[in-house]
C-alpha beads as a LAMMPS data file, in Angstrom:
LAMMPS data file: protein, C-alpha beads

327 atoms
326 bonds

1 atom types
1 bond types

-500.0 500.0 xlo xhi
-500.0 500.0 ylo yhi
-500.0 500.0 zlo zhi

Masses

1 110.0

Atoms # bond

1 1 1 258.089 -157.885 255.770
2 1 1 255.751 -154.933 256.084
3 1 1 258.729 -152.627 255.819
4 1 1 259.861 -154.415 252.643
5 1 1 256.416 -153.984 251.062
6 1 1 256.450 -150.307 252.015
7 1 1 259.832 -149.815 250.365
8 1 1 258.706 -151.619 247.203
9 1 1 255.479 -149.593 247.081
10 1 1 257.431 -146.313 247.347
11 1 1 259.913 -147.433 244.678
12 1 1 257.063 -148.404 242.351
13 1 1 255.341 -145.072 242.891
14 1 1 258.538 -143.142 242.143
15 1 1 259.238 -145.204 239.018
16 1 1 255.692 -144.716 237.749
17 1 1 255.920 -140.993 238.365
18 1 1 259.196 -140.776 236.451
19 1 1 257.741 -142.761 233.561
20 1 1 254.729 -140.492 233.354
21 1 1 256.896 -137.383 233.527
22 1 1 259.318 -138.521 230.810
23 1 1 256.989 -137.971 227.814
24 1 1 256.236 -134.470 229.061
25 1 1 259.955 -133.692 229.156
26 1 1 260.510 -135.088 225.669
27 1 1 257.506 -133.211 224.334
28 1 1 258.603 -129.829 225.713
29 1 1 257.524 -127.233 223.140
30 1 1 260.152 -125.926 220.722
31 1 1 261.658 -123.433 221.197
32 1 1 262.040 -122.865 224.924
33 1 1 265.140 -120.665 224.650
34 1 1 266.666 -118.190 222.131
35 1 1 267.443 -119.310 218.577
36 1 1 270.701 -118.331 216.869
37 1 1 270.360 -117.321 213.208
38 1 1 273.842 -117.514 211.693
39 1 1 274.701 -115.353 208.677
40 1 1 277.948 -116.509 207.019
41 1 1 278.784 -112.995 205.793
42 1 1 279.704 -109.641 207.374
43 1 1 277.054 -107.077 208.369
44 1 1 275.607 -104.983 205.543
45 1 1 275.374 -107.589 202.785
46 1 1 272.287 -109.108 201.177
47 1 1 272.033 -112.101 203.530
48 1 1 272.549 -109.896 206.594
49 1 1 269.840 -107.428 205.531
50 1 1 267.414 -110.320 204.985
51 1 1 268.244 -111.853 208.380
52 1 1 267.775 -108.614 210.299
53 1 1 264.480 -107.885 208.557
54 1 1 263.299 -111.391 209.454
55 1 1 264.582 -111.755 213.025
56 1 1 262.027 -109.748 215.019
57 1 1 258.849 -111.050 213.332
58 1 1 260.277 -114.590 213.461
59 1 1 260.943 -114.158 217.185
60 1 1 257.330 -113.085 217.648
61 1 1 256.133 -116.229 215.863
62 1 1 258.407 -118.542 217.858
63 1 1 257.905 -116.826 221.193
64 1 1 261.665 -116.664 221.769
65 1 1 264.398 -114.198 220.743
66 1 1 266.084 -114.818 217.385
67 1 1 269.668 -113.602 217.614
68 1 1 271.445 -112.776 214.344
69 1 1 275.091 -113.831 214.495
70 1 1 277.512 -112.902 211.698
71 1 1 280.184 -115.568 211.123
72 1 1 281.948 -114.358 207.946
73 1 1 284.984 -115.722 206.185
74 1 1 286.181 -118.015 203.397
75 1 1 283.276 -117.215 201.078
76 1 1 280.662 -118.266 203.594
77 1 1 282.391 -121.519 204.516
78 1 1 283.209 -120.621 208.140
79 1 1 279.678 -119.724 209.216
80 1 1 278.045 -122.467 207.164
81 1 1 280.357 -125.125 208.572
82 1 1 279.717 -123.856 212.112
83 1 1 276.007 -124.567 211.658
84 1 1 276.687 -127.949 210.030
85 1 1 278.627 -128.908 213.187
86 1 1 276.092 -127.458 215.641
87 1 1 273.771 -129.570 217.770
88 1 1 270.832 -130.751 215.623
89 1 1 268.188 -129.297 217.910
90 1 1 266.932 -126.267 215.967
91 1 1 268.564 -123.695 218.227
92 1 1 271.318 -122.913 215.712
93 1 1 270.092 -122.329 212.164
94 1 1 271.614 -120.841 209.036
95 1 1 270.427 -118.134 206.700
96 1 1 272.203 -119.557 203.692
97 1 1 272.129 -118.777 200.014
98 1 1 273.163 -120.187 196.689
99 1 1 276.818 -119.324 197.364
100 1 1 277.785 -121.427 200.392
101 1 1 274.866 -123.825 199.968
102 1 1 275.255 -124.706 196.281
103 1 1 278.143 -123.031 194.444
104 1 1 280.733 -123.927 197.081
105 1 1 279.934 -127.606 196.565
106 1 1 280.730 -127.163 192.876
107 1 1 283.924 -125.193 193.319
108 1 1 285.761 -126.357 196.461
109 1 1 287.066 -129.958 196.348
110 1 1 287.815 -130.015 200.093
111 1 1 284.686 -128.349 201.451
112 1 1 284.364 -129.250 205.169
113 1 1 280.599 -129.742 204.868
114 1 1 278.300 -131.194 202.224
115 1 1 275.808 -128.679 200.851
116 1 1 273.144 -131.374 200.617
117 1 1 273.888 -134.000 203.263
118 1 1 275.039 -131.741 206.124
119 1 1 271.700 -129.936 206.458
120 1 1 267.980 -130.332 206.899
121 1 1 266.417 -127.782 204.566
122 1 1 263.740 -125.743 206.356
123 1 1 262.380 -123.322 203.750
124 1 1 263.234 -121.188 200.790
125 1 1 262.652 -117.574 201.856
126 1 1 263.364 -115.505 198.757
127 1 1 265.498 -114.404 195.858
128 1 1 267.366 -111.337 194.792
129 1 1 268.734 -110.361 191.457
130 1 1 272.266 -109.117 191.081
131 1 1 273.027 -105.857 189.347
132 1 1 275.886 -104.919 187.057
133 1 1 277.066 -101.517 188.246
134 1 1 280.067 -99.444 187.196
135 1 1 281.828 -96.493 188.753
136 1 1 280.587 -93.248 187.127
137 1 1 284.065 -92.697 185.703
138 1 1 283.811 -95.799 183.501
139 1 1 283.121 -94.786 179.905
140 1 1 280.155 -97.102 179.429
141 1 1 276.477 -96.288 179.827
142 1 1 275.149 -99.630 178.591
143 1 1 276.107 -103.293 178.553
144 1 1 276.961 -103.012 174.856
145 1 1 279.355 -100.133 175.548
146 1 1 280.925 -102.031 178.467
147 1 1 281.534 -105.082 176.286
148 1 1 283.121 -102.897 173.595
149 1 1 285.326 -101.188 176.196
150 1 1 286.426 -104.525 177.665
151 1 1 287.260 -105.900 174.220
152 1 1 289.330 -102.809 173.367
153 1 1 291.267 -103.096 176.623
154 1 1 291.565 -106.772 177.583
155 1 1 292.653 -107.280 181.188
156 1 1 292.284 -103.583 182.045
157 1 1 288.861 -103.675 183.700
158 1 1 288.498 -105.140 187.198
159 1 1 285.312 -106.533 188.742
160 1 1 284.813 -106.859 192.489
161 1 1 283.068 -109.749 194.219
162 1 1 282.174 -110.870 197.720
163 1 1 284.805 -113.609 197.560
164 1 1 286.239 -116.319 195.364
165 1 1 283.613 -118.751 194.191
166 1 1 280.636 -116.656 195.331
167 1 1 277.685 -115.829 193.113
168 1 1 279.027 -112.350 192.169
169 1 1 282.313 -113.990 191.144
170 1 1 280.591 -116.587 188.980
171 1 1 278.239 -113.943 187.576
172 1 1 281.331 -112.105 186.335
173 1 1 282.960 -115.259 184.994
174 1 1 279.771 -116.216 183.162
175 1 1 279.591 -112.697 181.685
176 1 1 283.187 -113.011 180.453
177 1 1 282.482 -116.446 178.991
178 1 1 279.323 -115.340 177.168
179 1 1 280.751 -112.035 175.852
180 1 1 284.292 -113.095 175.007
181 1 1 285.795 -110.430 177.260
182 1 1 288.786 -110.468 179.595
183 1 1 288.282 -108.755 182.952
184 1 1 290.229 -109.266 186.181
185 1 1 288.451 -110.640 189.235
186 1 1 289.146 -108.874 192.561
187 1 1 287.721 -110.833 195.530
188 1 1 286.749 -109.193 198.834
189 1 1 285.442 -110.489 202.155
190 1 1 281.796 -109.554 201.719
191 1 1 279.537 -107.121 199.886
192 1 1 280.266 -104.011 201.951
193 1 1 284.023 -103.763 201.259
194 1 1 283.647 -104.751 197.598
195 1 1 280.894 -102.202 196.997
196 1 1 282.888 -99.532 198.853
197 1 1 285.847 -99.921 196.495
198 1 1 283.616 -99.701 193.410
199 1 1 282.059 -96.519 194.812
200 1 1 285.559 -95.161 195.489
201 1 1 286.722 -96.048 191.969
202 1 1 289.375 -98.506 193.137
203 1 1 287.603 -101.203 191.094
204 1 1 285.544 -100.430 187.996
205 1 1 282.508 -102.680 188.371
206 1 1 280.717 -105.428 190.256
207 1 1 277.909 -107.958 189.849
208 1 1 276.853 -107.856 193.509
209 1 1 273.316 -108.294 194.825
210 1 1 270.899 -105.391 194.483
211 1 1 269.792 -104.686 198.105
212 1 1 273.097 -103.321 199.485
213 1 1 273.648 -101.268 196.300
214 1 1 270.232 -99.581 196.097
215 1 1 271.183 -96.483 198.114
216 1 1 274.349 -95.920 196.078
217 1 1 272.487 -96.361 192.783
218 1 1 269.841 -93.835 193.796
219 1 1 272.533 -91.399 194.957
220 1 1 274.408 -91.684 191.646
221 1 1 277.524 -93.095 193.306
222 1 1 277.440 -96.037 190.892
223 1 1 275.716 -96.495 187.537
224 1 1 273.416 -99.504 187.048
225 1 1 273.803 -100.957 183.561
226 1 1 271.678 -104.100 183.912
227 1 1 270.204 -106.629 186.306
228 1 1 271.249 -110.257 186.045
229 1 1 267.965 -112.155 186.385
230 1 1 265.340 -113.111 183.831
231 1 1 263.092 -110.185 184.714
232 1 1 263.603 -106.511 185.459
233 1 1 263.597 -105.439 189.091
234 1 1 260.514 -103.667 190.434
235 1 1 262.909 -101.231 192.116
236 1 1 264.800 -100.454 188.892
237 1 1 262.174 -100.869 186.169
238 1 1 264.121 -98.679 183.743
239 1 1 267.219 -100.891 183.965
240 1 1 267.252 -103.778 181.450
241 1 1 268.281 -107.349 182.100
242 1 1 271.655 -108.454 180.744
243 1 1 269.716 -110.794 178.454
244 1 1 267.698 -107.856 177.071
245 1 1 270.896 -105.859 176.674
246 1 1 272.217 -108.382 174.174
247 1 1 273.766 -111.278 176.114
248 1 1 271.090 -113.830 175.243
249 1 1 270.401 -116.473 177.882
250 1 1 272.306 -114.772 180.698
251 1 1 270.537 -115.441 184.024
252 1 1 271.972 -115.258 187.547
253 1 1 270.025 -114.901 190.790
254 1 1 270.769 -115.566 194.446
255 1 1 268.278 -117.534 196.493
256 1 1 268.082 -117.373 200.280
257 1 1 266.880 -120.082 202.628
258 1 1 266.920 -121.382 206.171
259 1 1 268.874 -124.545 206.960
260 1 1 269.249 -126.614 210.141
261 1 1 271.996 -129.135 210.948
262 1 1 271.461 -132.653 209.599
263 1 1 269.605 -134.792 212.099
264 1 1 267.368 -132.012 213.391
265 1 1 264.019 -133.665 214.274
266 1 1 261.310 -133.355 211.639
267 1 1 258.937 -131.809 214.194
268 1 1 261.432 -129.007 214.851
269 1 1 262.010 -128.442 211.124
270 1 1 258.244 -128.288 210.585
271 1 1 257.815 -125.804 213.457
272 1 1 260.470 -123.530 211.965
273 1 1 258.938 -123.881 208.505
274 1 1 255.469 -122.965 209.770
275 1 1 256.853 -119.908 211.571
276 1 1 258.741 -118.737 208.474
277 1 1 255.728 -119.182 206.194
278 1 1 253.615 -117.165 208.636
279 1 1 256.209 -114.377 208.849
280 1 1 256.676 -114.161 205.087
281 1 1 252.908 -114.084 204.547
282 1 1 252.710 -110.875 206.571
283 1 1 252.081 -107.884 204.295
284 1 1 254.359 -105.536 206.254
285 1 1 257.275 -107.979 206.239
286 1 1 256.832 -108.659 202.522
287 1 1 256.699 -104.929 201.760
288 1 1 259.870 -104.312 203.775
289 1 1 261.739 -107.047 201.895
290 1 1 260.427 -106.077 198.448
291 1 1 261.380 -102.474 199.178
292 1 1 264.960 -103.587 199.719
293 1 1 265.153 -105.549 196.480
294 1 1 264.082 -109.066 197.460
295 1 1 261.481 -111.342 195.911
296 1 1 259.756 -113.226 198.729
297 1 1 259.125 -116.971 198.365
298 1 1 258.499 -119.952 200.637
299 1 1 258.512 -123.723 200.238
300 1 1 258.087 -126.989 202.063
301 1 1 261.272 -128.607 203.424
302 1 1 261.080 -131.251 200.683
303 1 1 260.691 -128.705 197.890
304 1 1 263.648 -126.721 199.181
305 1 1 265.800 -129.854 199.456
306 1 1 265.149 -130.726 195.808
307 1 1 265.892 -127.147 194.756
308 1 1 269.274 -127.197 196.511
309 1 1 270.222 -130.467 194.797
310 1 1 269.269 -129.052 191.386
311 1 1 271.220 -125.839 192.017
312 1 1 274.379 -127.744 192.955
313 1 1 274.139 -129.597 189.633
314 1 1 273.585 -126.334 187.708
315 1 1 276.629 -124.602 189.164
316 1 1 278.849 -127.646 188.686
317 1 1 278.123 -127.318 184.974
318 1 1 278.846 -123.552 184.934
319 1 1 282.093 -123.964 186.897
320 1 1 283.266 -126.655 184.489
321 1 1 282.373 -124.713 181.335
322 1 1 283.870 -121.436 182.593
323 1 1 286.955 -123.269 183.923
324 1 1 286.606 -121.433 187.240
325 1 1 289.291 -122.166 189.808
326 1 1 289.822 -120.746 193.282
327 1 1 293.012 -120.535 195.277

Bonds

1 1 1 2
2 1 2 3
3 1 3 4
4 1 4 5
5 1 5 6
6 1 6 7
7 1 7 8
8 1 8 9
9 1 9 10
10 1 10 11
11 1 11 12
12 1 12 13
13 1 13 14
14 1 14 15
15 1 15 16
16 1 16 17
17 1 17 18
18 1 18 19
19 1 19 20
20 1 20 21
21 1 21 22
22 1 22 23
23 1 23 24
24 1 24 25
25 1 25 26
26 1 26 27
27 1 27 28
28 1 28 29
29 1 29 30
30 1 30 31
31 1 31 32
32 1 32 33
33 1 33 34
34 1 34 35
35 1 35 36
36 1 36 37
37 1 37 38
38 1 38 39
39 1 39 40
40 1 40 41
41 1 41 42
42 1 42 43
43 1 43 44
44 1 44 45
45 1 45 46
46 1 46 47
47 1 47 48
48 1 48 49
49 1 49 50
50 1 50 51
51 1 51 52
52 1 52 53
53 1 53 54
54 1 54 55
55 1 55 56
56 1 56 57
57 1 57 58
58 1 58 59
59 1 59 60
60 1 60 61
61 1 61 62
62 1 62 63
63 1 63 64
64 1 64 65
65 1 65 66
66 1 66 67
67 1 67 68
68 1 68 69
69 1 69 70
70 1 70 71
71 1 71 72
72 1 72 73
73 1 73 74
74 1 74 75
75 1 75 76
76 1 76 77
77 1 77 78
78 1 78 79
79 1 79 80
80 1 80 81
81 1 81 82
82 1 82 83
83 1 83 84
84 1 84 85
85 1 85 86
86 1 86 87
87 1 87 88
88 1 88 89
89 1 89 90
90 1 90 91
91 1 91 92
92 1 92 93
93 1 93 94
94 1 94 95
95 1 95 96
96 1 96 97
97 1 97 98
98 1 98 99
99 1 99 100
100 1 100 101
101 1 101 102
102 1 102 103
103 1 103 104
104 1 104 105
105 1 105 106
106 1 106 107
107 1 107 108
108 1 108 109
109 1 109 110
110 1 110 111
111 1 111 112
112 1 112 113
113 1 113 114
114 1 114 115
115 1 115 116
116 1 116 117
117 1 117 118
118 1 118 119
119 1 119 120
120 1 120 121
121 1 121 122
122 1 122 123
123 1 123 124
124 1 124 125
125 1 125 126
126 1 126 127
127 1 127 128
128 1 128 129
129 1 129 130
130 1 130 131
131 1 131 132
132 1 132 133
133 1 133 134
134 1 134 135
135 1 135 136
136 1 136 137
137 1 137 138
138 1 138 139
139 1 139 140
140 1 140 141
141 1 141 142
142 1 142 143
143 1 143 144
144 1 144 145
145 1 145 146
146 1 146 147
147 1 147 148
148 1 148 149
149 1 149 150
150 1 150 151
151 1 151 152
152 1 152 153
153 1 153 154
154 1 154 155
155 1 155 156
156 1 156 157
157 1 157 158
158 1 158 159
159 1 159 160
160 1 160 161
161 1 161 162
162 1 162 163
163 1 163 164
164 1 164 165
165 1 165 166
166 1 166 167
167 1 167 168
168 1 168 169
169 1 169 170
170 1 170 171
171 1 171 172
172 1 172 173
173 1 173 174
174 1 174 175
175 1 175 176
176 1 176 177
177 1 177 178
178 1 178 179
179 1 179 180
180 1 180 181
181 1 181 182
182 1 182 183
183 1 183 184
184 1 184 185
185 1 185 186
186 1 186 187
187 1 187 188
188 1 188 189
189 1 189 190
190 1 190 191
191 1 191 192
192 1 192 193
193 1 193 194
194 1 194 195
195 1 195 196
196 1 196 197
197 1 197 198
198 1 198 199
199 1 199 200
200 1 200 201
201 1 201 202
202 1 202 203
203 1 203 204
204 1 204 205
205 1 205 206
206 1 206 207
207 1 207 208
208 1 208 209
209 1 209 210
210 1 210 211
211 1 211 212
212 1 212 213
213 1 213 214
214 1 214 215
215 1 215 216
216 1 216 217
217 1 217 218
218 1 218 219
219 1 219 220
220 1 220 221
221 1 221 222
222 1 222 223
223 1 223 224
224 1 224 225
225 1 225 226
226 1 226 227
227 1 227 228
228 1 228 229
229 1 229 230
230 1 230 231
231 1 231 232
232 1 232 233
233 1 233 234
234 1 234 235
235 1 235 236
236 1 236 237
237 1 237 238
238 1 238 239
239 1 239 240
240 1 240 241
241 1 241 242
242 1 242 243
243 1 243 244
244 1 244 245
245 1 245 246
246 1 246 247
247 1 247 248
248 1 248 249
249 1 249 250
250 1 250 251
251 1 251 252
252 1 252 253
253 1 253 254
254 1 254 255
255 1 255 256
256 1 256 257
257 1 257 258
258 1 258 259
259 1 259 260
260 1 260 261
261 1 261 262
262 1 262 263
263 1 263 264
264 1 264 265
265 1 265 266
266 1 266 267
267 1 267 268
268 1 268 269
269 1 269 270
270 1 270 271
271 1 271 272
272 1 272 273
273 1 273 274
274 1 274 275
275 1 275 276
276 1 276 277
277 1 277 278
278 1 278 279
279 1 279 280
280 1 280 281
281 1 281 282
282 1 282 283
283 1 283 284
284 1 284 285
285 1 285 286
286 1 286 287
287 1 287 288
288 1 288 289
289 1 289 290
290 1 290 291
291 1 291 292
292 1 292 293
293 1 293 294
294 1 294 295
295 1 295 296
296 1 296 297
297 1 297 298
298 1 298 299
299 1 299 300
300 1 300 301
301 1 301 302
302 1 302 303
303 1 303 304
304 1 304 305
305 1 305 306
306 1 306 307
307 1 307 308
308 1 308 309
309 1 309 310
310 1 310 311
311 1 311 312
312 1 312 313
313 1 313 314
314 1 314 315
315 1 315 316
316 1 316 317
317 1 317 318
318 1 318 319
319 1 319 320
320 1 320 321
321 1 321 322
322 1 322 323
323 1 323 324
324 1 324 325
325 1 325 326
326 1 326 327
């Protein structure tokens, strides 16, 4: 009998120890290993530049490496879907933008993820305007002259984009709709190849984001006619908005944000949000981003979630009115 009591006492002690240890295991601090930051575009584009500017200071805040991973293809769908399908533990997150995380929902009937329901929104991180640039050989030095040229030669001007259904594509379609012009859309797989062909004169113009075009604008390799947002860019104060240039009401911007897979615990989302807010409050980080053409912004997870829902609704309306279709 004594042996039986000894066995029971040992079993009880082991069980109690396991029970006491379990909360400690569950409450292990996040993160305790590297975090993957997926960019659904090739290197060199606006989202990639933002991610690489953010990764080191974010790693310092989290105490773990933040590894930028480019997963381009299908207008951001491949990388975005990969994050939607990832384990909801905060170790795989997405640097998304208004293309794959809003416009795609409006334009692709068979999207493999849901822009709203497949993600936990972590934080808005910023905006960038787009810029209407032309090859120097194009005989237009203003938006008014470009519109006149396009009307004289319908179907003869081509505009490059980062892919079908992306913000640069819809920026061009909205421009056509509001100006009564006919230009041909030429989709590419990302900003770098589309910008390269405009610089080379293979395509006449683009409405791509400002950051990856800044160097080429300053070098005179392309001519900036206008920016697409409501306000002029601090980096190009002499360049008017398209609205100012005569296309009243024209307004297109790209927002950027961090998203986690749906089901990621609220505590993990909050930890990521706090780290991002701290990073983007740093004067050096803000200066680096502003210097590359971004407007820095942050939000709570709830605010960002509502913003995404509103943006999906906005682009559904634009896609319908412009009769945009993708292959």
